[in-house]
C-alpha positions as CSV (number, residue, x, y, z in Angstrom):
1,M,0.0,0.1,0.0
2,T,1.6,3.6,-1.1
3,I,0.8,6.4,1.6
4,R,1.1,9.6,0.8
5,L,2.3,12.2,3.9
6,S,-0.5,14.8,2.8
7,R,-3.0,12.2,3.6
8,L,-1.5,11.3,7.3
9,P,-3.2,12.4,9.9
10,P,-1.4,15.2,11.5
11,L,0.4,13.1,14.5
12,R,1.1,10.2,12.2
13,G,2.4,12.7,9.6
14,L,4.7,13.9,12.6
15,L,5.7,10.4,13.8
16,A,7.1,9.8,10.3
17,L,9.1,12.7,10.1
18,L,10.8,11.9,13.2
19,T,11.2,8.7,11.8
20,I,13.1,10.0,8.9
21,L,14.9,12.5,11.3
22,L,16.2,9.6,13.3
23,A,17.2,7.3,10.1
24,L,19.4,10.2,9.1
25,A,21.4,10.5,12.3
26,L,22.2,6.9,12.6
27,P,25.2,5.4,10.8
28,Y,24.6,3.3,7.9
29,P,24.8,-0.7,7.8
30,S,28.0,-1.7,5.9
31,L,28.3,-3.9,2.8
32,G,31.4,-4.8,3.5
33,R,35.4,-3.8,2.4
34,D,34.8,-3.6,-1.5
35,A,31.4,-5.6,-1.4
36,V,29.2,-5.0,-4.6
37,E,25.4,-5.5,-4.3
38,Q,23.5,-6.8,-7.2
39,V,19.6,-5.9,-6.7
40,E,16.5,-6.8,-8.3
41,V,14.2,-3.8,-9.3
42,K,10.5,-4.3,-9.6
43,A,9.2,-1.5,-11.8
44,R,5.2,-0.8,-11.9
45,P,4.6,1.9,-14.9
46,I,3.0,5.1,-14.2
47,Q,0.6,5.8,-17.2
48,Y,-0.5,9.3,-16.1
49,F,1.3,12.7,-14.1
50,E,-2.1,13.8,-12.7
51,V,-3.5,12.0,-10.6
52,G,-7.1,10.9,-12.0
53,S,-6.3,12.6,-15.5
54,E,-5.1,11.7,-19.0
55,Q,-3.4,15.2,-19.6
56,T,-0.3,15.0,-20.7
57,R,0.9,18.2,-21.2
58,F,2.0,20.5,-17.9
59,G,3.4,23.8,-18.3
60,S,6.8,23.6,-21.0
61,L,6.7,19.6,-20.5
62,E,5.2,16.7,-21.9
63,F,5.0,13.5,-19.8
64,V,6.3,10.6,-21.3
65,G,5.5,8.0,-18.6
66,G,7.0,6.9,-15.3
67,L,8.2,3.8,-12.9
68,E,7.5,3.3,-9.0
69,L,10.3,1.3,-8.2
70,T,11.2,-1.2,-5.3
71,G,14.5,-3.2,-5.1
72,S,15.3,-6.2,-3.4
73,S,17.9,-5.1,-1.1
74,Y,17.7,-3.4,1.8
75,D,20.1,-0.1,0.8
76,F,17.9,0.4,-2.5
77,G,16.8,3.9,-2.6
78,A,17.4,7.6,-1.3
79,I,19.0,8.5,-4.9
80,S,20.0,12.0,-4.4
81,A,21.5,12.6,-8.0
82,F,22.3,10.6,-11.0
83,R,24.0,10.8,-14.7
84,F,23.2,9.1,-17.6
85,L,26.5,7.4,-19.2
86,K,24.7,6.5,-22.4
87,P,21.4,8.8,-23.0
88,G,18.9,7.3,-21.4
89,S,20.2,4.4,-20.6
90,D,23.1,3.6,-18.4
91,F,23.6,5.7,-15.4
92,I,25.7,6.3,-12.5
93,A,24.2,7.7,-9.1
94,V,24.8,8.3,-5.9
95,A,22.6,8.1,-2.7
96,D,22.5,10.5,0.2
97,T,23.0,7.4,2.7
98,G,26.9,7.1,1.2
99,F,26.2,4.2,-1.5
100,W,26.7,4.8,-5.2
101,A,24.4,2.8,-7.6
102,F,24.8,1.7,-11.6
103,G,22.0,1.0,-13.8
104,T,20.3,0.9,-16.9
105,V,16.6,2.1,-17.4
106,T,14.8,0.1,-20.4
107,H,12.8,1.5,-22.6
108,D,9.4,0.0,-24.7
109,A,8.9,0.7,-28.3
110,E,6.8,3.6,-27.8
111,M,10.3,4.9,-26.1
112,R,8.2,4.8,-23.1
113,P,10.4,3.7,-19.8
114,N,9.4,0.3,-18.8
115,G,12.1,-0.9,-16.3
116,F,15.6,-0.9,-14.3
117,T,18.3,-3.8,-15.4
118,N,21.7,-4.4,-14.2
119,Y,21.9,-2.6,-10.8
120,T,24.3,-2.4,-8.3
121,L,25.3,-1.0,-5.0
122,Q,28.6,0.0,-3.4
123,Q,29.4,1.8,-0.8
124,F,31.8,4.9,-0.6
125,V,35.1,3.6,0.9
126,D,37.9,5.8,2.4
127,A,41.5,6.0,1.7
128,N,42.1,2.4,3.2
129,G,39.3,1.0,1.5
130,N,36.5,0.4,4.5
131,P,33.5,1.7,3.9
132,V,32.5,5.1,5.2
133,V,29.5,4.4,7.5
134,K,29.5,8.3,9.2
135,K,26.4,10.0,7.6
136,W,28.4,13.6,7.8
137,L,31.0,12.0,5.6
138,S,29.1,10.9,3.1
139,D,25.9,12.7,2.5
140,A,26.3,12.6,-1.4
141,E,24.1,15.0,-2.9
142,G,25.3,16.2,-6.2
143,L,26.7,14.7,-9.4
144,A,28.6,15.9,-12.4
145,V,29.8,13.6,-14.8
146,R,32.5,14.0,-17.6
147,D,35.7,11.9,-19.1
148,G,35.3,9.2,-16.6
149,V,35.1,11.2,-13.7
150,A,32.2,11.8,-11.0
151,T,32.6,15.3,-9.1
152,V,30.3,14.9,-6.4
153,G,28.9,17.4,-3.9
154,L,28.9,16.5,-0.7
155,E,27.5,18.4,2.6
156,R,27.8,18.5,6.5
157,E,31.3,17.9,6.0
158,H,31.1,20.2,3.2
159,R,32.9,18.9,0.0
160,I,33.0,18.6,-3.8
161,A,35.8,15.6,-4.2
162,Q,36.5,13.7,-7.7
163,Y,36.2,10.0,-8.2
164,H,37.4,7.8,-10.8
165,I,34.5,6.0,-12.5
166,E,35.1,2.3,-12.4
167,P,31.7,0.5,-11.6
168,G,31.9,-2.3,-9.3
169,H,35.5,-0.8,-8.2
170,M,35.0,2.5,-6.9
171,R,37.6,4.1,-4.7
172,D,37.9,7.2,-2.4
173,A,38.2,10.5,-4.0
174,F,41.3,11.5,-5.5
175,K,41.3,14.9,-5.2
176,T,38.5,17.6,-3.4
177,L,37.7,20.9,-5.4
178,D,38.1,24.6,-4.2
179,F,34.3,25.6,-3.9
180,L,34.7,29.1,-3.3
181,I,32.0,29.9,-1.1
182,P,33.1,30.8,2.8
183,R,32.6,27.6,4.6
184,H,30.7,29.8,7.4
185,E,28.1,30.4,4.6
186,L,27.5,26.9,4.0
187,R,24.4,25.7,6.4
188,L,24.8,21.7,8.0
189,N,22.3,20.0,5.8
190,R,21.4,22.4,2.9
191,S,24.7,22.9,0.9
192,F,26.0,21.4,-2.5
193,E,22.6,19.7,-4.4
194,T,23.8,21.0,-8.1
195,V,26.9,20.1,-9.5
196,V,27.2,20.5,-13.4
197,Y,29.8,20.8,-15.8
198,S,29.3,23.4,-18.5
199,A,30.0,22.9,-22.3
200,D,33.2,23.8,-23.6
201,D,32.5,25.8,-26.2
202,S,30.0,27.5,-23.6
203,P,31.0,31.1,-22.4
204,L,31.9,29.2,-19.1
205,Q,34.2,27.5,-21.2
206,G,33.7,23.7,-19.3
207,A,33.8,25.2,-15.8
208,I,31.8,23.4,-12.9
209,V,28.9,25.5,-11.8
210,T,27.8,24.3,-8.0
211,I,24.5,25.5,-6.2
212,T,23.2,25.1,-2.8
213,E,19.9,24.2,-1.6
214,K,19.8,26.0,1.2
215,S,22.9,28.3,1.8
216,L,21.5,31.8,2.1
217,D,23.4,34.9,1.8
218,K,21.9,38.2,3.8
219,N,18.8,38.4,1.2
220,G,17.8,35.3,1.5
221,D,19.2,34.5,-2.0
222,I,21.1,31.0,-2.3
223,F,24.8,30.7,-3.1
224,G,26.2,29.2,-6.4
225,A,29.6,29.7,-7.9
226,V,31.5,28.7,-11.0
227,L,34.4,27.1,-10.3
228,S,36.9,28.4,-12.7
229,G,37.5,29.9,-15.7
230,P,36.7,33.5,-16.8
231,R,33.4,33.6,-15.0
232,K,34.7,32.1,-12.0
233,G,33.0,33.2,-9.2
234,I,30.3,33.0,-6.3
235,F,27.1,34.3,-7.8
236,T,23.4,33.6,-5.8
237,V,20.3,32.6,-7.1
238,K,16.7,33.7,-6.1
239,R,14.8,31.5,-3.6
240,H,11.3,31.3,-3.7
241,E,9.8,30.0,-0.4
242,P,9.0,27.5,0.8
243,F,11.4,25.8,-2.4
244,D,14.5,24.4,-2.3
245,I,17.1,23.6,-4.6
246,T,17.5,19.5,-5.1
247,D,19.5,19.3,-8.7
248,G,20.1,20.9,-12.0
249,A,21.0,19.8,-15.3
250,L,22.1,21.7,-18.3
251,L,20.2,22.2,-21.6
252,P,21.9,21.6,-25.1
253,N,21.7,25.7,-25.3
254,G,23.4,26.0,-22.0
255,D,20.6,27.3,-20.0
256,L,20.3,25.7,-16.6
257,L,17.0,24.0,-15.3
258,L,16.6,23.9,-11.4
259,L,14.7,21.0,-9.9
260,E,13.1,22.6,-6.5
261,R,11.1,20.4,-3.7
262,S,8.8,21.9,-0.9
263,F,7.6,20.0,2.1
264,S,5.3,20.1,5.0
265,I,3.1,17.8,7.2
266,A,0.3,19.6,6.2
267,S,0.2,19.8,2.6
268,G,3.2,17.0,1.8
269,V,5.5,17.3,-1.2
270,G,5.7,19.8,-3.9
271,M,8.1,20.0,-7.0
272,R,9.0,22.6,-9.4
273,M,11.3,23.7,-12.2
274,R,12.7,26.6,-13.4
275,R,14.9,27.7,-16.2
276,I,18.2,30.4,-15.7
277,P,19.0,31.5,-18.6
278,G,22.8,30.2,-19.2
279,D,24.0,33.5,-20.3
280,L,23.6,35.0,-17.1
281,I,25.4,32.7,-15.2
282,A,29.0,34.1,-13.8
283,G,30.4,35.5,-10.7
284,G,29.2,38.5,-9.2
285,A,25.4,37.7,-10.6
286,Q,23.1,38.3,-8.2
287,A,19.4,36.7,-7.6
288,L,19.4,34.8,-10.7
289,D,15.9,33.5,-11.9
290,G,13.9,32.3,-14.9
291,P,10.9,31.4,-16.1
292,L,8.5,28.5,-14.3
293,L,8.2,25.7,-16.6
294,I,6.3,23.0,-14.2
295,Q,5.1,22.8,-10.7
296,T,2.8,20.3,-9.1
297,N,1.7,18.9,-6.0
298,M,0.8,15.6,-4.2
299,G,-2.5,15.6,-6.7
300,Y,0.7,14.8,-9.0
301,Q,2.7,11.1,-9.2
302,I,5.9,13.2,-7.6
303,D,7.4,12.1,-4.1
304,N,10.4,13.7,-2.7
305,M,12.1,14.7,-6.3
306,E,15.6,15.1,-5.9
307,A,17.7,14.0,-9.3
308,L,18.0,15.3,-12.4
309,D,19.2,15.0,-15.6
310,V,18.9,16.0,-19.8
311,W,19.6,13.4,-22.3
312,Q,18.8,13.5,-26.7
313,R,16.7,11.0,-27.8
314,A,17.1,9.5,-30.7
315,D,14.5,10.8,-32.5
316,G,15.9,14.5,-31.6
317,A,13.9,15.2,-28.4
318,T,14.9,17.0,-25.1
319,I,13.9,14.5,-22.3
320,I,14.1,15.5,-18.8
321,S,14.2,12.7,-16.4
322,M,13.8,12.8,-12.9
323,M,14.6,10.6,-9.9
324,S,13.0,10.7,-6.3
325,D,14.4,10.1,-2.8
326,D,12.1,8.0,-0.7
327,N,14.8,8.4,2.4
328,Q,14.3,4.5,2.9
329,S,10.8,5.3,4.4
330,M,7.8,2.6,4.1
331,L,5.3,6.2,3.8
332,Q,7.6,7.3,1.0
333,R,8.1,5.8,-2.9
334,N,11.0,5.7,-5.9
335,L,9.8,7.4,-8.7
336,Y,11.6,7.7,-12.2
337,L,9.6,10.0,-14.6
338,E,10.2,10.9,-18.2
339,F,9.0,14.3,-19.5
340,R,9.5,16.1,-23.6
341,L,10.8,19.8,-23.3
342,L,8.0,21.2,-25.4
343,D,10.2,24.5,-26.8
């Protein structure tokens, strides 16, 4: 049975929230040194995005299809960021419980998602190859991929770290990057949710761009930074209460999509996405903003939407993929959703 947070009585909702917070504070169980777990994933198709409606267009997006996922492993879920290694197919993901995940999204003849295969889990490890079981050392939230390297944003012990991508043999970070934002400005559980690589031929010249979840300046705007190149420096993004940033991805033209989430016991989870013009992103920019592409609530097939990527389908369509973080709670769901960008 799927239990939606928005339908819980106030006391049960409060108990559910306390359960999630307690789970976040505890150390994780360990798979063991250098262990890789094969996970069987069952996928239930989501045919319509809005509950009780056959509508397919939502703002600037057209719903392609989705999946509700369950896995055979205790550690399945909690995905906070993912990137495709092959467009719409093989992917790498990080969980905020300190795990790497690899898998493949499959599609049917109508190009709708219909399953997850080849799914594996491996725990983050330290320099000695031992599993990292302390939450504050492995709370992975953002992910970017280029040239066989995964660049990961981690919060609590704030850092942006780089790892060689070796499925089944992931090791400790080989490098950490200067994230520019003063450490005292980073909130404990609200830092590097978005990490993206810009295009080499863009004004950002291949630089990494990072944006925090809810580390705010004196004006209440969200800290971000361009880490290198001619536009290097700190910038801010306008915050729209009560939404916080959970991930970002670049469109082919260089515009930045920002995925955002809201949550309260009374109304449950909300999700929205806005588009920041790429030519505005630069050190020194203030309160960057852009048009809203979609905004939804618990009347739609969403949960705690935390992960986002963009890819080009074989027919040329620009596809936006999202995944949810279920916080490994029986009250939440692991979702995979696909939309086609209409403009």
